[in-house]
C-alpha positions as CSV (number, residue, x, y, z in Angstrom):
1,M,101.6,111.5,107.1
2,N,101.4,114.9,105.6
3,T,100.8,113.2,102.1
4,L,97.9,111.2,103.6
5,K,96.0,114.0,105.3
6,N,96.3,115.9,101.9
7,L,94.7,113.1,100.4
8,L,91.9,112.8,102.6
9,R,91.4,116.3,102.2
10,K,90.7,115.6,98.7
11,G,87.9,112.6,99.5
12,I,90.3,109.8,98.4
13,T,89.9,106.6,100.1
14,I,92.5,104.9,102.0
15,G,92.7,101.9,104.5
16,S,89.3,101.0,106.3
17,F,87.6,104.5,105.8
18,C,86.0,106.9,103.7
19,L,85.6,110.4,103.6
20,V,83.1,111.4,100.8
21,S,83.3,115.0,99.5
22,G,80.5,116.9,97.5
23,T,76.9,116.0,98.0
24,I,75.6,114.2,100.7
25,L,74.0,110.9,100.5
26,S,70.1,110.9,100.8
27,A,68.9,110.2,104.3
28,Q,66.3,108.3,102.4
29,I,66.8,104.4,102.4
30,S,66.0,101.6,99.5
31,L,67.0,98.3,99.7
32,S,65.9,94.8,99.7
33,M,67.2,92.0,101.5
34,Q,66.0,88.3,101.9
35,N,67.0,85.9,104.7
36,K,70.4,87.8,105.4
37,S,72.1,88.1,108.7
38,T,71.6,91.3,110.4
39,R,75.2,92.1,109.8
40,E,75.3,91.9,106.0
41,V,71.8,93.8,106.5
42,I,73.6,96.9,108.2
43,R,76.7,96.6,105.8
44,E,74.5,97.5,102.7
45,I,73.2,100.3,104.7
46,E,76.4,101.9,105.2
47,K,76.8,101.1,101.8
48,V,73.9,102.6,100.3
49,S,73.6,105.8,103.0
50,D,76.1,108.2,105.2
51,Y,74.8,106.6,108.1
52,R,77.7,104.3,110.3
53,F,77.0,101.6,112.7
54,F,78.5,101.4,116.2
55,Y,78.3,98.2,118.2
56,N,80.1,95.7,120.2
57,D,81.1,92.5,117.4
58,N,79.8,89.9,120.0
59,L,76.4,91.6,120.1
60,S,73.5,88.8,120.3
61,G,71.5,89.2,116.7
62,L,74.1,90.1,114.3
63,N,74.3,86.8,112.8
64,T,70.0,86.4,112.9
65,R,68.5,86.0,109.6
66,I,66.4,88.8,108.9
67,S,64.7,90.5,105.6
68,V,64.3,94.1,105.1
69,S,62.3,96.1,102.3
70,A,62.4,99.7,101.9
71,Q,62.0,102.2,99.2
72,G,62.7,105.5,99.8
73,E,62.1,105.2,103.7
74,N,63.3,106.8,106.5
75,I,66.5,105.4,108.2
76,R,64.4,105.1,111.6
77,D,61.6,102.7,109.7
78,V,64.4,101.3,108.5
79,L,65.8,100.2,112.0
80,E,62.5,99.2,113.3
81,Q,62.5,96.4,110.7
82,I,65.7,95.3,112.1
83,K,64.8,95.8,115.7
84,K,61.6,93.5,115.5
85,Q,63.5,90.5,114.1
86,A,66.7,90.7,115.3
87,Q,65.8,92.1,118.7
88,I,68.5,94.2,118.8
89,T,68.0,98.3,120.1
90,Y,69.3,101.5,118.5
91,I,70.1,105.2,119.4
92,I,70.6,107.7,116.5
93,K,73.1,110.1,117.5
94,E,74.6,113.4,115.7
95,N,76.6,113.2,112.8
96,N,74.4,110.1,111.6
97,Q,76.1,107.8,114.0
98,I,74.0,104.9,115.1
99,V,74.9,102.9,118.2
100,L,73.3,99.4,118.2
101,S,72.9,97.2,121.7
102,A,71.1,94.4,123.4
103,P,67.8,95.0,124.7
104,G,67.6,96.5,128.1
105,Y,71.4,97.7,127.8
106,V,72.1,101.0,128.7
107,S,75.3,102.5,128.4
108,A,77.1,105.3,130.3
109,S,76.3,107.7,127.7
110,T,72.8,107.0,127.9
111,Q,72.5,107.6,132.0
112,Q,71.7,110.8,133.7
113,N,75.3,112.0,134.4
114,T,76.7,112.6,130.7
115,R,78.1,115.5,129.1
116,K,79.6,116.5,125.5
117,I,83.3,116.1,125.0
118,T,85.0,117.9,122.1
119,G,88.5,118.1,121.3
120,I,91.1,118.1,118.3
121,I,93.3,114.8,117.7
122,K,96.6,115.9,116.3
123,D,100.0,114.5,115.2
124,Q,103.7,115.2,116.7
125,S,104.0,117.8,113.8
126,G,100.9,119.9,114.6
127,E,98.8,118.6,111.6
128,P,95.0,117.5,112.5
129,V,94.6,113.2,112.2
130,I,91.5,113.1,109.9
131,G,89.6,109.6,110.8
132,A,90.8,109.2,114.1
133,N,88.8,106.5,116.3
134,I,87.2,108.1,119.5
135,V,85.5,105.2,121.7
136,E,83.8,105.2,125.1
137,K,86.0,102.5,126.5
138,G,83.6,99.3,127.3
139,T,81.0,100.3,125.0
140,A,80.1,100.6,121.5
141,N,79.9,104.7,121.8
142,G,82.3,106.3,119.5
143,T,83.0,108.5,116.7
144,I,85.4,109.6,114.4
145,T,87.4,112.8,113.6
146,D,86.2,115.2,110.6
147,I,88.7,116.9,108.1
148,D,90.1,119.4,111.0
149,G,90.7,116.4,113.2
150,Q,87.9,117.7,115.6
151,Y,85.4,115.3,117.4
152,S,82.6,115.9,119.7
153,L,81.0,112.7,121.8
154,E,78.4,112.6,124.4
155,V,79.9,110.4,127.2
156,G,79.7,109.3,131.1
157,S,81.4,111.5,133.7
158,N,83.8,108.4,134.8
159,S,84.4,107.2,131.4
160,I,87.8,106.6,129.4
161,L,88.1,107.5,125.9
162,V,90.0,105.4,123.8
163,V,91.8,107.0,120.8
164,S,93.3,105.1,118.1
165,Y,94.8,105.5,114.3
166,I,96.7,103.3,112.2
167,G,100.4,103.8,112.4
168,Y,100.2,105.4,115.9
169,I,99.9,104.5,119.3
170,T,96.3,103.8,120.8
171,Q,96.2,106.1,124.3
172,E,93.3,105.7,126.6
173,I,92.4,109.2,128.6
174,P,90.0,109.5,131.3
175,V,87.7,112.1,130.9
176,G,87.5,113.4,134.7
177,K,85.7,116.9,134.9
178,N,86.8,117.6,131.4
179,N,84.9,118.9,128.8
180,T,87.5,119.5,126.4
181,L,90.2,117.1,125.7
182,D,92.6,117.4,122.8
183,V,95.0,114.7,122.0
184,L,98.5,114.6,120.8
185,L,99.0,110.6,118.7
186,K,102.4,109.4,118.7
187,E,103.8,107.5,115.9
188,D,104.3,103.4,116.5
189,T,108.1,103.3,116.0
190,E,108.1,100.0,116.8
191,T,106.0,98.6,114.2
192,L,108.1,100.8,111.9
193,D,111.4,99.6,113.2
194,E,110.3,95.5,112.4
195,V,112.9,94.0,110.9
196,I,111.9,92.1,107.6
197,V,113.4,89.8,105.2
198,I,114.0,90.6,101.3
199,G,115.9,88.8,98.7
200,Y,119.2,90.8,99.5
201,G,118.9,90.5,103.4
202,T,117.2,92.2,105.8
203,T,115.8,95.9,106.5
204,K,113.7,97.9,108.7
205,R,110.2,98.1,107.4
206,K,110.2,101.8,107.5
207,D,112.8,101.8,105.0
208,F,111.6,99.3,102.6
209,T,109.4,101.2,99.9
210,G,108.0,97.9,98.3
211,S,104.6,96.0,99.3
212,V,105.5,93.2,102.1
213,S,103.3,91.4,104.7
214,S,104.8,90.0,107.5
215,V,103.6,86.7,109.8
216,K,105.3,86.0,112.7
217,L,104.6,82.2,113.4
218,E,107.1,81.4,116.3
219,N,105.0,81.8,119.8
220,S,102.1,83.4,118.0
221,P,98.5,81.8,118.7
222,I,98.7,81.1,114.5
223,A,101.0,78.4,115.4
224,L,98.5,76.3,117.8
225,S,96.5,75.8,115.0
226,P,96.9,71.8,113.9
227,N,98.1,72.6,110.2
228,L,99.7,70.0,108.0
229,N,100.7,72.5,105.4
230,A,103.3,75.5,105.4
231,L,100.5,77.7,103.8
232,E,97.4,77.1,106.0
233,S,98.9,79.3,108.4
234,L,98.7,82.5,105.9
235,K,95.1,81.8,105.3
236,G,93.2,85.3,106.2
237,N,96.4,86.7,107.3
238,V,97.9,88.1,104.4
239,S,96.3,90.8,102.3
240,G,96.1,90.2,98.5
241,L,97.3,86.0,98.9
242,D,94.7,83.6,98.1
243,I,95.2,80.2,99.4
244,G,93.0,77.7,97.8
245,A,91.4,74.9,100.1
246,T,92.5,70.8,99.8
247,N,90.4,67.9,99.8
248,S,92.5,64.9,99.9
249,A,94.9,64.2,102.6
250,G,98.0,65.5,102.0
251,G,96.9,68.1,99.5
252,E,98.6,71.0,98.4
253,P,96.3,74.1,98.3
254,S,96.7,76.2,95.2
255,M,98.1,79.8,95.7
256,Q,97.1,83.4,93.8
257,M,99.2,86.5,94.7
258,R,97.1,89.4,93.4
259,G,94.9,87.5,91.7
260,Q,95.4,85.5,88.1
261,K,98.2,86.0,85.9
262,S,98.4,83.5,83.7
263,I,95.9,81.4,82.0
264,S,97.8,78.5,81.5
265,G,100.9,78.6,83.4
266,S,101.4,78.5,87.0
267,N,100.3,81.5,89.3
268,D,102.3,80.1,92.1
269,P,104.6,82.6,94.1
270,L,108.3,81.8,94.5
271,I,109.0,80.0,98.0
272,V,112.2,80.7,99.2
273,V,113.3,79.1,102.3
274,D,116.5,80.7,104.5
275,G,117.3,82.6,101.5
276,V,117.6,80.0,99.2
277,I,114.7,78.9,96.4
278,F,112.7,76.0,97.4
279,M,112.3,73.6,94.3
280,G,110.5,70.8,96.5
281,S,106.6,70.5,97.6
282,I,105.8,73.0,100.4
283,N,104.5,70.3,101.7
284,D,108.0,69.1,102.5
285,I,108.1,71.9,105.0
286,N,107.4,71.3,108.5
287,P,104.8,74.3,110.0
288,N,106.4,73.7,113.3
289,D,110.0,74.5,112.0
290,I,108.8,78.2,110.7
291,A,109.9,81.2,112.2
292,S,108.1,83.7,110.2
293,Y,106.8,84.7,106.8
294,D,107.5,87.7,104.7
295,V,105.3,88.0,101.7
296,L,106.8,90.2,99.0
297,K,103.9,91.2,96.8
298,D,105.0,93.9,94.0
299,A,107.8,94.2,91.6
300,T,110.3,95.1,94.1
301,S,111.2,91.4,94.5
302,A,112.2,91.3,90.8
303,A,115.7,93.3,91.6
304,A,116.9,89.9,93.5
305,Y,114.6,87.0,91.5
306,G,113.9,88.5,88.0
307,S,111.4,87.2,86.3
308,R,110.8,84.1,88.7
309,S,109.3,86.4,91.2
310,A,106.4,87.8,88.6
311,N,103.8,86.2,90.9
312,G,105.4,87.2,93.9
313,V,107.4,85.8,96.5
314,I,107.1,84.3,99.7
315,I,110.4,84.0,102.2
316,I,110.2,81.5,104.9
317,T,112.7,81.9,107.6
318,T,113.1,78.8,110.1
319,K,113.2,79.0,113.7
320,R,117.1,79.5,115.3
321,G,118.3,78.6,118.8
322,K,118.4,81.3,121.3
323,T,121.0,82.5,123.6
324,G,120.6,80.6,126.9
325,K,120.1,77.1,128.4
326,P,119.2,74.2,126.0
327,V,115.8,74.2,125.1
328,V,113.6,71.0,125.0
329,T,110.2,71.1,123.0
330,F,107.2,68.7,122.4
331,N,104.4,69.7,120.5
332,A,101.8,67.0,120.0
333,T,98.4,68.3,117.9
334,G,95.0,66.4,116.6
335,S,92.1,67.2,114.8
336,M,88.7,66.0,112.8
337,Q,87.9,66.6,109.2
338,T,84.7,66.5,108.5
339,W,82.4,67.2,105.1
340,Q,82.1,70.7,103.9
341,N,79.0,70.0,101.8
342,K,78.0,66.5,102.2
343,P,75.6,65.3,99.2
344,E,72.2,63.8,100.1
345,L,71.5,60.7,98.3
346,M,68.2,59.1,97.1
347,K,66.9,55.8,98.9
348,G,66.8,52.6,96.8
349,E,62.8,53.2,96.7
350,Q,63.2,57.2,95.7
351,W,65.3,56.2,93.2
352,L,63.1,53.4,91.6
353,E,60.4,56.3,91.6
354,S,62.5,58.6,89.9
355,V,63.3,56.2,87.1
356,M,59.8,54.8,86.5
357,A,58.8,58.2,86.1
358,R,61.0,59.5,83.5
359,N,60.3,56.1,81.4
360,N,56.7,56.7,82.4
361,S,56.7,53.0,83.0
362,S,56.5,50.6,86.0
363,D,58.2,47.6,84.8
364,L,61.5,46.8,86.6
365,S,62.8,44.0,84.4
366,W,65.7,45.9,83.6
367,L,67.0,45.7,87.2
368,K,69.9,42.8,87.3
369,P,69.1,39.9,89.3
370,Q,71.0,40.7,92.6
371,E,69.7,44.4,92.4
372,L,65.9,42.5,92.2
373,A,67.3,40.3,95.3
374,N,67.9,43.3,97.3
375,M,65.1,45.2,96.5
376,E,62.7,42.2,97.3
377,A,64.5,41.5,100.6
378,G,64.3,45.2,101.8
379,R,68.2,45.7,101.7
380,E,70.2,48.5,100.3
381,I,73.3,50.1,101.4
382,N,74.0,54.3,101.4
383,W,77.7,53.8,99.4
384,L,78.7,57.4,100.2
385,D,78.5,56.9,103.9
386,A,80.0,53.1,103.4
387,S,83.1,55.0,101.6
388,T,83.7,58.2,104.1
389,R,84.4,58.3,107.6
390,T,85.5,61.1,110.0
391,G,89.1,62.3,108.9
392,W,91.9,62.9,111.8
393,V,94.7,64.3,111.9
394,Q,98.0,63.7,114.3
395,D,101.1,66.0,114.2
396,Y,103.9,65.3,116.8
397,Q,107.3,67.3,117.0
398,V,110.3,67.0,118.9
399,S,112.9,69.8,119.3
400,V,116.0,70.8,120.8
401,S,117.9,74.6,120.4
402,G,120.0,76.6,121.9
403,A,123.0,79.2,121.4
404,G,126.3,80.3,123.0
405,E,128.9,82.6,122.6
406,K,130.0,81.5,119.2
407,M,127.5,78.6,118.3
408,N,123.7,78.3,117.1
409,Y,121.7,74.9,116.9
410,Y,118.5,74.0,116.2
411,L,117.5,70.3,115.6
412,S,114.0,68.8,115.3
413,A,112.1,65.6,113.9
414,A,108.4,65.3,113.5
415,Y,106.0,62.6,112.4
416,S,102.6,63.7,110.7
417,D,99.8,61.3,109.9
418,N,96.4,62.4,107.7
419,Q,93.6,60.1,107.7
420,G,91.3,61.6,105.3
421,V,87.5,61.9,104.9
422,V,87.5,59.2,102.5
423,I,88.6,55.7,103.5
424,G,92.1,55.1,102.0
425,D,92.6,58.3,101.5
426,D,96.1,58.0,103.9
427,Y,98.7,60.2,104.1
428,N,101.9,60.5,106.5
429,R,105.1,62.6,106.6
430,I,108.1,62.1,108.8
431,T,110.6,65.5,108.6
432,A,114.1,66.0,110.1
433,L,115.6,69.9,110.6
434,A,119.5,70.7,111.6
435,K,120.7,73.6,111.6
436,I,124.3,74.3,113.0
437,N,126.3,77.4,112.6
438,T,129.7,78.4,114.4
439,D,131.7,80.9,114.2
440,I,135.2,79.9,113.7
441,T,136.8,83.7,113.8
442,S,135.6,87.0,113.5
443,W,135.4,87.1,109.7
444,L,134.9,83.2,109.2
445,Q,131.3,81.1,109.9
446,I,130.8,77.6,109.1
447,G,127.4,76.2,109.4
448,V,125.4,73.5,108.3
449,D,121.5,73.1,107.2
450,A,120.1,69.9,106.5
451,A,116.5,68.8,106.1
452,F,114.6,65.5,105.4
453,T,111.5,64.7,104.4
454,K,109.7,61.1,103.8
455,S,106.1,61.4,102.6
456,D,103.9,58.4,101.8
457,Y,101.2,58.9,99.4
458,S,100.4,55.2,99.0
459,G,96.9,55.0,100.5
460,V,94.3,54.8,97.4
461,G,90.8,56.6,98.4
462,A,87.5,55.1,97.5
463,N,86.1,56.1,94.3
464,I,83.2,58.7,95.4
465,G,81.9,59.0,91.9
466,E,81.1,55.8,91.8
467,A,79.7,55.6,95.5
468,T,76.8,58.5,94.3
469,Q,76.0,56.1,91.2
470,T,76.2,53.0,92.5
471,S,72.6,50.9,92.6
472,L,71.0,48.9,95.3
């Protein structure tokens, strides 16, 4: 923590905040943004100035499309443009802080019974905490500590301060009759003691020097997502890991760890399942059987996996039985798939007009007899509509698990079916997993890990390219 504070005192950017040393940025704003969301405009203002915005993320008007143009104007003039278009009110507070709220909303800090609260935020060693967040609970009224750990905030008389910082336990402190509140933050030891899986066993996060991200899937909200692919659960949950999109039933997305490393070779990270390098397709793993992911991102993984870990390592740990009575679980999920950007095709009449315009001729003798007959009868087919549909994904899984004094078992079977957006693009999969471990003696353990997967890609999808070019 002392090293972190020393870096911050020098103006180094770390995490999600930045303290800028040197010349203060000008209060005059210059920017031009057309048809952008209010949220995007606010972020741009924060980039080009030293103003910081505080608001509820669900505030109405943040997604409203607005246009703002300013050339060396005062911040208040820019905010007036936003206020008129997005119907959002603002309050400019000290330390270049701007609080946004809905029209007519009055926070506790703007009522008559308000007063200024000051104090210092320190850690357990007595060092000031730089950049700690202090927010009046239930409002967007807040501030951060300066380089000396000090803060100043105007709040209501009966309000509660919420003090938080990365790596420390969040505290809620009633203001009461105090005008000065000094806070001592305690380290979040639970996070530091979290057990992570690495190439040569397990260790506590605080004892591991490499870059690793962990995603607990078992009994988490992420597990409720109807995903057919094991990697879909990692989208947006692991920094530095890019998971591509799939555009076919049972498709396997691309993976990149911290950018592209090879022009012609594979950029996929190494997959390890329960300590064994996985050589099959990622689609062979049933997401419902996964307990957690541990993603190793840097060179420390090379100590266990060598050059094969150059693109990073994704370690998958499957579920185990828990001590107690046997647990029987049944999961059933369903979801729909639609076009993300569906092209709009010309009607037959529009197509003929475009052809005649390009040829500078009204001669239609080049049409085939069938095309000419359909045109005269007014018959036409939108082949793109005829060859696509609303896709449907369904997944069913049943599992039995448990553990005793000397035995642990987990048995599961699942059926997945995916009818893609393109008619004929079908995929289904049957998976089974059996994990049984028995302690024979204090030094001998016998176990069986067996997995079975049958995937059917026999469906033949319609040719979308032809559907966009077929005539009347």
